[in-house]
N, C-alpha and C positions, 0 to 999 in steps of 0.2 A: 740723328737730328742735330742741327747746329743752330744755336740761338744767334740772333743778330748782334752786330756790334753797335747798333743804334740805341736810341732811348729805350728805357724799360717800359713795358706795357703796363698800364693800370688795370686793364680789363673792365668789365662791368657794363652798365646800361648803355654806354655810348661806344662800345667796341664792336668792330666788324672784322671778320676773317675773309680775306680775298684769296680764293684758291687760284693760284697762278700769279706769277710776277713778271711775265714776259712783256714784250713790246705791246701786245694787244690789251694788256691789263693796266698799262701805265696811266691812262686817262682815268680809269676807275679808281686806282690807288690814290692819285693826286686829288681827285674830286672828294673822296672820302676824308682825306686829311684836311682839305679846304673847308669841309663842313664841320670840322672840329672833332671828328670821330677818332677814336683810338684804333689804329690800323695794324692788323696782324696779317702776315701773308706766308704762304708756303709755295715752293716751286721745286721741280726736279733739279734745276740748275742753280747752284749756290751763287753764281755770278749773274743771275737774271737781273735786268735793270731795275725792276720794281722792288728788289730786296732792300735797296738803299732808301726807298721812299717810305716804306712801312716803319712803324715804331718798333716792331719785332718781326723777324723773318726767320724761316726755318727751311733748310734743304730737306724737304720731304716730297716724295713722289706724289703727284696730284692724283694718281690712281690708287694710292695706299689709303683707303677710306679710314681704316682704324688709326693710322698715323696722323691723318688730318684731324680726326675727331679728338685725338689726344692733345694736339696743339690747341684746338678750340676749347677743350675743357681746362687746360692749363691757364688760359687767359680769360676764362669766363665770358667768352664772346656772346653777343646778343643778336648777331646777324651774320649770315654767310652768303657769299655771292661769288660769281666769276663773270668774265666777259670774254666772248669770242673763243671759247674753249669747250668743244664737245666732250673732250676726254676728262675735263674737270667736273662736269655736271653730276656724274654719279657720286662723287665725294661731297658736293654741295648738298645733294638730296639726303645722303647718309647722315651728314652732320645735322641738317635741319630736323630730320626725323628723330634722331637720338637725343637732341637737346630740346625738342618741342618748339622749334622756331618755324616761322613762316618760310615756305620754300616749296619747290616742286617735290612731288612724291617720287620715291625710288622707281615705282612702276611707270610713272609718266616719263621719267628720264630714259628708262630703258626703251619705252615705246617710241620716244622721239629719236633716239640714237639708232634704232633698227628700222631701215627703210620699209621692210615688209609690214612690220607691226604698225608703223606710222601710217602707211597707206590704208591698212585695214581700219584703223581708228578714224581716219578722215572719211573713208567711204561710209562707215557706220553713221557718221555725223552728217552725211548728205553732201559732202564736198566732192566735186569732180576731180579725179586724179588720173594720170596716164595709166594705161594698161601695163601691168607689171607681172612678170613671171619669174619664179625662182628656178635657177639652174644650178645643180650641184656638180654636174659633170659637163664636159665639152659636148658629149652626145645630147644631153638635155638642152643645152644652149642651141645647138644646131637644129634640133627639133622645133624649138620655140621660134627660131628665125624663119623656118619654113612656113610656119603658121601665120606670120605677120603679113598683113596686107599693106602696111606702110613701107616705103623704101628706106627710110632712115630709122635706125634704132640706137638706143643708148645702152651700153653695158656698164654696170656699176657694181662695186662691192656692196654688200648688205649693210655694212657699217662704215662710218667715216664721213667726212665733210670736206668742203672746199674743192670738190672735183677730184680728190685724190683717188687714183685707180680707175677712174671712169674713162670710157672711150666712146666716141660716136662711130657708128658703122652704117653702111648702106647695104641693103639686100640686093640680090642679083636680079630682081624683077625690073 
């Protein structure tokens, strides 16, 4: 862990931990400062642009839940958040749960980050979702494609966001 070169964090009732300090978190970091909050951040990249915006910043992997919790405890943070980062959400939930803060539950974050679990939860709540099949092998995928009545299908990884790893395909029908 590397502490920031910036101001010393006071911690306490008006402190917030922003998990991630990249370009997508800059607006959140600046808004928190503008609100007068004491801002602490962590990011995998010690040169992330938001590191200079926070009162205190640490080069901690946003997937290292215990490391992020250690930073939160060190600064007595009273809120934890991220923006536009699916990989940071588990750490946000972990910190919120361990410090008794408002935030998503660990189970809900895992459910949202797993497309099959998210689909099952939405279906259980009565939300219409596209037909989805799990394929663990190429053979399973080919079998599913043969069963599809639609000409166009989308193949996506079970985890991830932003279209990473997804492809659109057309059936031979």
